[in-house]
C-alpha atoms as an extended CHARMM CRD file, in Angstrom:
* protein
*
       208  EXT
         1         1  ASP       CA            -17.4140000000       17.9320000000        0.0870000000  PROA      1               0.0000000000
         2         2  ALA       CA            -17.8690000000       14.7700000000        2.1310000000  PROA      2               0.0000000000
         3         3  ILE       CA            -14.9620000000       13.1700000000        0.3130000000  PROA      3               0.0000000000
         4         4  MET       CA            -12.5890000000       16.0460000000        0.8020000000  PROA      4               0.0000000000
         5         5  SER       CA            -13.5660000000       16.5120000000        4.4460000000  PROA      5               0.0000000000
         6         6  ALA       CA            -12.4440000000       12.9140000000        5.0270000000  PROA      6               0.0000000000
         7         7  ALA       CA             -9.1720000000       13.4810000000        3.1770000000  PROA      7               0.0000000000
         8         8  GLU       CA             -6.0690000000       15.1350000000        4.4940000000  PROA      8               0.0000000000
         9         9  VAL       CA             -3.2270000000       16.6260000000        2.4740000000  PROA      9               0.0000000000
        10        10  LEU       CA              0.0380000000       16.7590000000        4.3670000000  PROA      10              0.0000000000
        11        11  THR       CA              2.9070000000       19.0660000000        3.4910000000  PROA      11              0.0000000000
        12        12  PRO       CA              6.2000000000       17.2790000000        4.1240000000  PROA      12              0.0000000000
        13        13  PRO       CA              9.2550000000       19.0630000000        5.5010000000  PROA      13              0.0000000000
        14        14  ALA       CA             12.1790000000       19.7570000000        3.1950000000  PROA      14              0.0000000000
        15        15  ALA       CA             14.3440000000       16.7530000000        2.2310000000  PROA      15              0.0000000000
        16        16  PRO       CA             12.5590000000       14.2160000000        4.4260000000  PROA      16              0.0000000000
        17        17  GLN       CA             14.3070000000       10.9250000000        5.0800000000  PROA      17              0.0000000000
        18        18  LEU       CA             13.2860000000        7.6070000000        6.4770000000  PROA      18              0.0000000000
        19        19  PRO       CA             15.1270000000        6.8250000000        9.7090000000  PROA      19              0.0000000000
        20        20  ASN       CA             18.4120000000        5.1930000000        8.7460000000  PROA      20              0.0000000000
        21        21  LEU       CA             19.1010000000        1.5020000000        9.2230000000  PROA      21              0.0000000000
        22        22  GLN       CA             20.9350000000        2.2190000000       12.4680000000  PROA      22              0.0000000000
        23        23  ASP       CA             17.7700000000        3.6220000000       14.0350000000  PROA      23              0.0000000000
        24        24  ALA       CA             16.8350000000        0.9410000000       16.5680000000  PROA      24              0.0000000000
        25        25  ARG       CA             13.1200000000        1.6100000000       16.1590000000  PROA      25              0.0000000000
        26        26  TRP       CA             12.9950000000        0.1560000000       12.6250000000  PROA      26              0.0000000000
        27        27  ARG       CA             14.4990000000       -3.0960000000       13.8560000000  PROA      27              0.0000000000
        28        28  ARG       CA             11.1950000000       -3.8350000000       15.5500000000  PROA      28              0.0000000000
        29        29  PHE       CA              9.5860000000       -4.5110000000       12.1570000000  PROA      29              0.0000000000
        30        30  SER       CA              9.9670000000       -6.3160000000        8.8530000000  PROA      30              0.0000000000
        31        31  LEU       CA              9.0730000000       -4.0670000000        5.9080000000  PROA      31              0.0000000000
        32        32  LEU       CA              7.5340000000       -5.7100000000        2.8220000000  PROA      32              0.0000000000
        33        33  THR       CA              6.5700000000       -4.1190000000       -0.4890000000  PROA      33              0.0000000000
        34        34  VAL       CA              3.4710000000       -5.5940000000       -2.1310000000  PROA      34              0.0000000000
        35        35  PRO       CA              3.4910000000       -4.6170000000       -5.8350000000  PROA      35              0.0000000000
        36        36  GLY       CA              0.5430000000       -4.6850000000       -8.1850000000  PROA      36              0.0000000000
        37        37  TRP       CA             -0.0920000000       -6.0630000000      -11.6520000000  PROA      37              0.0000000000
        38        38  HSD       CA              3.0720000000       -6.3410000000      -13.8190000000  PROA      38              0.0000000000
        39        39  ASN       CA              5.3010000000       -5.8670000000      -10.7350000000  PROA      39              0.0000000000
        40        40  SER       CA              7.1490000000       -2.5970000000       -9.9950000000  PROA      40              0.0000000000
        41        41  GLY       CA             10.0350000000       -1.5490000000      -12.2260000000  PROA      41              0.0000000000
        42        42  PRO       CA             13.3060000000        0.1030000000      -11.2050000000  PROA      42              0.0000000000
        43        43  VAL       CA             11.9780000000        3.6860000000      -11.0810000000  PROA      43              0.0000000000
        44        44  HSD       CA              8.7890000000        2.8210000000       -9.1740000000  PROA      44              0.0000000000
        45        45  TRP       CA              8.7670000000        4.2300000000       -5.6310000000  PROA      45              0.0000000000
        46        46  GLN       CA              8.6140000000        0.7020000000       -4.1790000000  PROA      46              0.0000000000
        47        47  SER       CA             11.8530000000       -0.2190000000       -5.9620000000  PROA      47              0.0000000000
        48        48  ARG       CA             13.4660000000        3.0740000000       -4.9880000000  PROA      48              0.0000000000
        49        49  TRP       CA             12.5820000000        2.5000000000       -1.3380000000  PROA      49              0.0000000000
        50        50  GLU       CA             14.0760000000       -0.9860000000       -1.5080000000  PROA      50              0.0000000000
        51        51  SER       CA             17.2720000000        0.6350000000       -2.7790000000  PROA      51              0.0000000000
        52        52  LEU       CA             17.2180000000        3.2160000000        0.0110000000  PROA      52              0.0000000000
        53        53  ARG       CA             16.6490000000        0.5690000000        2.6730000000  PROA      53              0.0000000000
        54        54  PRO       CA             18.1440000000       -2.8490000000        1.8310000000  PROA      54              0.0000000000
        55        55  ASP       CA             16.1390000000       -4.4520000000        4.6500000000  PROA      55              0.0000000000
        56        56  ILE       CA             12.8780000000       -3.8420000000        2.7450000000  PROA      56              0.0000000000
        57        57  LEU       CA             11.8770000000       -7.0780000000        1.0000000000  PROA      57              0.0000000000
        58        58  ARG       CA              9.4570000000       -7.6220000000       -1.8790000000  PROA      58              0.0000000000
        59        59  VAL       CA              6.5360000000      -10.0500000000       -1.9100000000  PROA      59              0.0000000000
        60        60  GLN       CA              7.2180000000      -12.0350000000       -5.0800000000  PROA      60              0.0000000000
        61        61  GLN       CA              4.4810000000      -13.5500000000       -7.2310000000  PROA      61              0.0000000000
        62        62  GLU       CA              4.7010000000      -16.6020000000       -9.4890000000  PROA      62              0.0000000000
        63        63  ASP       CA              2.9900000000      -14.8100000000      -12.3830000000  PROA      63              0.0000000000
        64        64  TRP       CA              2.9490000000      -11.0240000000      -12.5170000000  PROA      64              0.0000000000
        65        65  GLU       CA              1.1440000000      -10.8660000000      -15.8780000000  PROA      65              0.0000000000
        66        66  ARG       CA             -1.7550000000      -13.2540000000      -15.1790000000  PROA      66              0.0000000000
        67        67  PRO       CA             -2.5630000000      -12.5810000000      -11.5170000000  PROA      67              0.0000000000
        68        68  ASP       CA             -4.4210000000      -15.3380000000       -9.7070000000  PROA      68              0.0000000000
        69        69  PRO       CA             -6.0890000000      -14.1680000000       -6.4670000000  PROA      69              0.0000000000
        70        70  GLY       CA             -5.5090000000      -17.4150000000       -4.5760000000  PROA      70              0.0000000000
        71        71  SER       CA             -1.8530000000      -17.6020000000       -5.5330000000  PROA      71              0.0000000000
        72        72  TRP       CA             -1.2180000000      -13.9220000000       -4.8230000000  PROA      72              0.0000000000
        73        73  VAL       CA             -2.8050000000      -14.1340000000       -1.3770000000  PROA      73              0.0000000000
        74        74  LEU       CA             -0.8220000000      -17.2890000000       -0.6210000000  PROA      74              0.0000000000
        75        75  GLN       CA              2.4780000000      -15.6560000000       -1.5880000000  PROA      75              0.0000000000
        76        76  LEU       CA              1.6880000000      -12.6730000000        0.6200000000  PROA      76              0.0000000000
        77        77  ASP       CA              0.8310000000      -15.0030000000        3.4850000000  PROA      77              0.0000000000
        78        78  HSD       CA              4.1080000000      -16.9010000000        3.0480000000  PROA      78              0.0000000000
        79        79  ALA       CA              6.1120000000      -13.6530000000        3.1250000000  PROA      79              0.0000000000
        80        80  ILE       CA              4.3810000000      -12.4290000000        6.2790000000  PROA      80              0.0000000000
        81        81  ARG       CA              4.7830000000      -15.7870000000        8.0020000000  PROA      81              0.0000000000
        82        82  ALA       CA              8.4920000000      -15.8230000000        7.1230000000  PROA      82              0.0000000000
        83        83  ALA       CA              9.0820000000      -12.4860000000        8.8310000000  PROA      83              0.0000000000
        84        84  ARG       CA             10.7040000000      -12.6460000000       12.2420000000  PROA      84              0.0000000000
        85        85  GLN       CA              9.0680000000       -9.4480000000       13.5020000000  PROA      85              0.0000000000
        86        86  PRO       CA              5.7520000000       -7.6570000000       13.1280000000  PROA      86              0.0000000000
        87        87  VAL       CA              5.3290000000       -6.6000000000        9.5080000000  PROA      87              0.0000000000
        88        88  ILE       CA              4.7480000000       -3.2110000000        7.8940000000  PROA      88              0.0000000000
        89        89  LEU       CA              3.1840000000       -3.6340000000        4.4370000000  PROA      89              0.0000000000
        90        90  LEU       CA              3.8800000000       -1.1220000000        1.6600000000  PROA      90              0.0000000000
        91        91  ALA       CA              1.2450000000       -1.9920000000       -0.9390000000  PROA      91              0.0000000000
        92        92  HSD       CA              0.4350000000       -0.5010000000       -4.3450000000  PROA      92              0.0000000000
        93        93  SER       CA             -2.4930000000       -0.9340000000       -6.7380000000  PROA      93              0.0000000000
        94        94  LEU       CA             -3.5190000000       -4.6050000000       -7.0310000000  PROA      94              0.0000000000
        95        95  GLY       CA             -1.2390000000       -5.2680000000       -4.0590000000  PROA      95              0.0000000000
        96        96  CYS       CA             -3.7330000000       -3.3100000000       -1.9150000000  PROA      96              0.0000000000
        97        97  ILE       CA             -6.5850000000       -5.5440000000       -3.0860000000  PROA      97              0.0000000000
        98        98  THR       CA             -4.4960000000       -8.6590000000       -2.4730000000  PROA      98              0.0000000000
        99        99  LEU       CA             -3.8570000000       -7.4040000000        1.0580000000  PROA      99              0.0000000000
       100       100  ALA       CA             -7.6050000000       -6.9480000000        1.6230000000  PROA      100             0.0000000000
       101       101  HSD       CA             -8.2950000000      -10.5280000000        0.5120000000  PROA      101             0.0000000000
       102       102  TRP       CA             -5.4780000000      -11.7640000000        2.7590000000  PROA      102             0.0000000000
       103       103  VAL       CA             -6.9770000000      -10.0180000000        5.7840000000  PROA      103             0.0000000000
       104       104  LYS       CA            -10.3930000000      -11.5010000000        4.9970000000  PROA      104             0.0000000000
       105       105  GLU       CA             -8.9030000000      -15.0000000000        4.8820000000  PROA      105             0.0000000000
       106       106  THR       CA             -6.4600000000      -14.7930000000        7.7930000000  PROA      106             0.0000000000
       107       107  GLY       CA             -7.6580000000      -12.0250000000       10.0940000000  PROA      107             0.0000000000
       108       108  GLY       CA             -4.5020000000       -9.9860000000        9.4980000000  PROA      108             0.0000000000
       109       109  ARG       CA             -2.1690000000      -11.7490000000       11.9250000000  PROA      109             0.0000000000
       110       110  GLY       CA              1.4320000000      -10.5830000000       12.1050000000  PROA      110             0.0000000000
       111       111  VAL       CA              0.9280000000       -7.1110000000       10.6120000000  PROA      111             0.0000000000
       112       112  ALA       CA              1.5660000000       -3.9190000000       12.5830000000  PROA      112             0.0000000000
       113       113  ALA       CA              0.6600000000       -1.3230000000        9.9300000000  PROA      113             0.0000000000
       114       114  ALA       CA              0.0250000000       -0.9060000000        6.2100000000  PROA      114             0.0000000000
       115       115  LEU       CA              0.4990000000        1.8740000000        3.6830000000  PROA      115             0.0000000000
       116       116  LEU       CA             -2.1140000000        1.3910000000        0.9300000000  PROA      116             0.0000000000
       117       117  VAL       CA             -1.1670000000        3.3810000000       -2.1550000000  PROA      117             0.0000000000
       118       118  ALA       CA             -3.4510000000        3.8650000000       -5.1760000000  PROA      118             0.0000000000
       119       119  PRO       CA             -5.6650000000        0.7940000000       -4.7480000000  PROA      119             0.0000000000
       120       120  ALA       CA             -6.8730000000       -0.6540000000       -8.0470000000  PROA      120             0.0000000000
       121       121  ASP       CA            -10.6540000000       -0.6070000000       -8.3060000000  PROA      121             0.0000000000
       122       122  VAL       CA            -11.0910000000       -4.0040000000       -9.9490000000  PROA      122             0.0000000000
       123       123  GLU       CA            -14.8760000000       -3.5430000000       -9.8590000000  PROA      123             0.0000000000
       124       124  ARG       CA            -14.9070000000       -0.5340000000      -12.1990000000  PROA      124             0.0000000000
       125       125  PRO       CA            -16.5430000000       -1.1750000000      -15.6120000000  PROA      125             0.0000000000
       126       126  ASP       CA            -13.3120000000       -0.6830000000      -17.5720000000  PROA      126             0.0000000000
       127       127  ALA       CA            -11.1350000000       -2.8730000000      -15.3390000000  PROA      127             0.0000000000
       128       128  ALA       CA             -8.8800000000       -5.2490000000      -17.2640000000  PROA      128             0.0000000000
       129       129  PRO       CA            -10.3090000000       -8.7750000000      -17.5750000000  PROA      129             0.0000000000
       130       130  ALA       CA             -7.1480000000      -10.1300000000      -15.9150000000  PROA      130             0.0000000000
       131       131  LEU       CA             -8.0910000000       -8.2960000000      -12.7030000000  PROA      131             0.0000000000
       132       132  ARG       CA            -11.7510000000       -9.2170000000      -12.4050000000  PROA      132             0.0000000000
       133       133  GLY       CA            -11.0260000000      -12.3540000000      -10.4140000000  PROA      133             0.0000000000
       134       134  PHE       CA            -10.0960000000      -10.0790000000       -7.4950000000  PROA      134             0.0000000000
       135       135  ALA       CA            -13.6850000000       -8.8000000000       -7.2960000000  PROA      135             0.0000000000
       136       136  PRO       CA            -15.6280000000       -8.2920000000       -5.1420000000  PROA      136             0.0000000000
       137       137  ILE       CA            -13.2410000000       -6.1760000000       -3.1010000000  PROA      137             0.0000000000
       138       138  PRO       CA            -13.3080000000       -7.0230000000        0.6330000000  PROA      138             0.0000000000
       139       139  LEU       CA            -14.2890000000       -4.0500000000        2.7800000000  PROA      139             0.0000000000
       140       140  GLN       CA            -13.7150000000       -5.3560000000        6.2910000000  PROA      140             0.0000000000
       141       141  GLN       CA            -12.1580000000       -3.2320000000        9.0470000000  PROA      141             0.0000000000
       142       142  LEU       CA             -8.4060000000       -3.6970000000        9.1550000000  PROA      142             0.0000000000
       143       143  PRO       CA             -7.0670000000       -4.8910000000       12.5290000000  PROA      143             0.0000000000
       144       144  PHE       CA             -3.9280000000       -2.7430000000       12.2820000000  PROA      144             0.0000000000
       145       145  ALA       CA             -3.0880000000        0.9110000000       11.6480000000  PROA      145             0.0000000000
       146       146  SER       CA             -3.4160000000        1.8210000000        7.9830000000  PROA      146             0.0000000000
       147       147  ARG       CA             -3.2160000000        4.8110000000        5.6930000000  PROA      147             0.0000000000
       148       148  LEU       CA             -4.7100000000        4.9330000000        2.2040000000  PROA      148             0.0000000000
       149       149  ILE       CA             -3.0060000000        7.3330000000       -0.1970000000  PROA      149             0.0000000000
       150       150  ALA       CA             -4.9810000000        8.1770000000       -3.3300000000  PROA      150             0.0000000000
       151       151  SER       CA             -4.6870000000       10.6310000000       -6.1830000000  PROA      151             0.0000000000
       152       152  ASP       CA             -7.5630000000       12.8070000000       -7.3380000000  PROA      152             0.0000000000
       153       153  ASN       CA             -6.9270000000       11.8360000000      -10.9890000000  PROA      153             0.0000000000
       154       154  ASP       CA             -6.0370000000        8.1470000000      -10.7310000000  PROA      154             0.0000000000
       155       155  PRO       CA             -7.3910000000        6.3570000000      -13.8370000000  PROA      155             0.0000000000
       156       156  CYS       CA             -7.5950000000        3.1000000000      -11.8500000000  PROA      156             0.0000000000
       157       157  CYS       CA             -9.6710000000        4.3870000000       -8.9200000000  PROA      157             0.0000000000
       158       158  THR       CA            -11.7330000000        7.5130000000       -8.3160000000  PROA      158             0.0000000000
       159       159  LEU       CA            -11.1880000000        9.4970000000       -5.1430000000  PROA      159             0.0000000000
       160       160  ALA       CA            -14.7720000000        8.7100000000       -4.1450000000  PROA      160             0.0000000000
       161       161  ARG       CA            -14.0690000000        4.9840000000       -4.3200000000  PROA      161             0.0000000000
       162       162  ALA       CA            -10.8060000000        5.4160000000       -2.4260000000  PROA      162             0.0000000000
       163       163  ALA       CA            -12.7070000000        7.2770000000        0.2900000000  PROA      163             0.0000000000
       164       164  HSD       CA            -15.2320000000        4.4130000000        0.4130000000  PROA      164             0.0000000000
       165       165  PHE       CA            -12.4300000000        1.8720000000        0.8640000000  PROA      165             0.0000000000
       166       166  ALA       CA            -10.7600000000        3.9700000000        3.5730000000  PROA      166             0.0000000000
       167       167  ALA       CA            -13.9760000000        4.5330000000        5.5200000000  PROA      167             0.0000000000
       168       168  ASN       CA            -14.8410000000        0.8350000000        5.6070000000  PROA      168             0.0000000000
       169       169  ARG       CA            -11.3360000000       -0.2600000000        6.5670000000  PROA      169             0.0000000000
       170       170  GLY       CA            -10.7050000000        2.3640000000        9.2290000000  PROA      170             0.0000000000
       171       171  SER       CA             -7.8250000000        3.8600000000        7.2320000000  PROA      171             0.0000000000
       172       172  ASP       CA             -6.6590000000        7.4440000000        7.1340000000  PROA      172             0.0000000000
       173       173  LEU       CA             -7.2670000000        8.9170000000        3.6670000000  PROA      173             0.0000000000
       174       174  ILE       CA             -4.6060000000       11.1450000000        2.1390000000  PROA      174             0.0000000000
       175       175  SER       CA             -5.3550000000       12.8910000000       -1.1670000000  PROA      175             0.0000000000
       176       176  ILE       CA             -2.4430000000       13.6160000000       -3.5320000000  PROA      176             0.0000000000
       177       177  PRO       CA             -3.3370000000       16.2450000000       -6.1730000000  PROA      177             0.0000000000
       178       178  ASN       CA             -2.6920000000       15.2450000000       -9.8080000000  PROA      178             0.0000000000
       179       179  GLY       CA             -0.6720000000       12.1770000000       -8.8570000000  PROA      179             0.0000000000
       180       180  GLY       CA             -2.0520000000        9.7830000000      -11.4410000000  PROA      180             0.0000000000
       181       181  HSD       CA             -1.7240000000        6.1380000000      -10.3870000000  PROA      181             0.0000000000
       182       182  LEU       CA              1.1950000000        7.0040000000       -8.0720000000  PROA      182             0.0000000000
       183       183  ASN       CA              3.4480000000        4.6430000000       -9.9930000000  PROA      183             0.0000000000
       184       184  ALA       CA              6.5320000000        4.9150000000      -12.2140000000  PROA      184             0.0000000000
       185       185  GLN       CA              4.6730000000        7.1150000000      -14.7000000000  PROA      185             0.0000000000
       186       186  SER       CA              3.9720000000        9.5700000000      -11.8760000000  PROA      186             0.0000000000
       187       187  GLN       CA              7.7270000000       10.2600000000      -11.6810000000  PROA      187             0.0000000000
       188       188  LEU       CA              7.7990000000       10.3050000000       -7.9000000000  PROA      188             0.0000000000
       189       189  GLY       CA             11.4940000000        9.4660000000       -7.5680000000  PROA      189             0.0000000000
       190       190  ASP       CA             12.2160000000        8.4620000000       -3.9710000000  PROA      190             0.0000000000
       191       191  TRP       CA              8.7610000000        9.8780000000       -3.1380000000  PROA      191             0.0000000000
       192       192  PRO       CA              9.6280000000       11.9350000000       -0.0570000000  PROA      192             0.0000000000
       193       193  THR       CA              5.9550000000       12.6650000000        0.6520000000  PROA      193             0.0000000000
       194       194  GLY       CA              5.2800000000        8.9390000000        0.9010000000  PROA      194             0.0000000000
       195       195  GLN       CA              8.2470000000        8.5330000000        3.2230000000  PROA      195             0.0000000000
       196       196  VAL       CA              6.8750000000       11.1910000000        5.5450000000  PROA      196             0.0000000000
       197       197  LEU       CA              3.4280000000        9.5810000000        5.5060000000  PROA      197             0.0000000000
       198       198  LEU       CA              4.9320000000        6.1840000000        6.3030000000  PROA      198             0.0000000000
       199       199  HSD       CA              6.9920000000        7.5880000000        9.1560000000  PROA      199             0.0000000000
       200       200  ASP       CA              3.9700000000        9.4140000000       10.5500000000  PROA      200             0.0000000000
       201       201  LEU       CA              1.7860000000        6.2980000000       10.3070000000  PROA      201             0.0000000000
       202       202  VAL       CA              4.2460000000        4.0450000000       12.1180000000  PROA      202             0.0000000000
       203       203  TRP       CA              5.5870000000        6.3980000000       14.7750000000  PROA      203             0.0000000000
       204       204  ARG       CA              2.6050000000        8.6850000000       15.4660000000  PROA      204             0.0000000000
       205       205  ARG       CA             -0.6810000000        7.0260000000       14.5400000000  PROA      205             0.0000000000
       206       206  ARG       CA              0.2030000000        3.4400000000       15.3650000000  PROA      206             0.0000000000
       207       207  ARG       CA             -0.3140000000        2.6360000000       19.0480000000  PROA      207             0.0000000000
       208       208  HSD       CA              2.8850000000        1.2500000000       20.5560000000  PROA      208             0.0000000000
């Protein structure tokens, strides 16, 4: 009950769309996707959003198969530093944990908001050995507006753990029923619900 009282399920309007590239408001920010382990393939929502909005750039990693925490944090830092405007981060899975380590090391400079989707619980007993170097997971308060989107049947993170992460970081928690890991296998397509939640985070919750 405590978990679900902290979670909020939003019902998006029909055929939601991100504001188009001509919308002057989006020009205030640089949008960066932060993929997780193995990168995001062409049908992953991060890739689909990059196709919808060519100004969304991806944080690239030197080795997607053998993730090194120090290298991944450094690559994220380089991408944020290279941005010419305040950054909005669109993170998934291990990308969410990388973001948390980056904030711990840098204080979170340059970021205006972050969408944290299906964080990977690298501390769970069955976590892949390749991911254990990212433990322990930092739990500091985030210095920017954030929204954590979790599924109630994600094999990589329980909803209880997602709620714990959100509470410690000051993030909104949104529960998606039966969404799995909210990745390519979830068959989200352009993920209109995620688009609505991003729009709401940036233009309603974030303080301008």
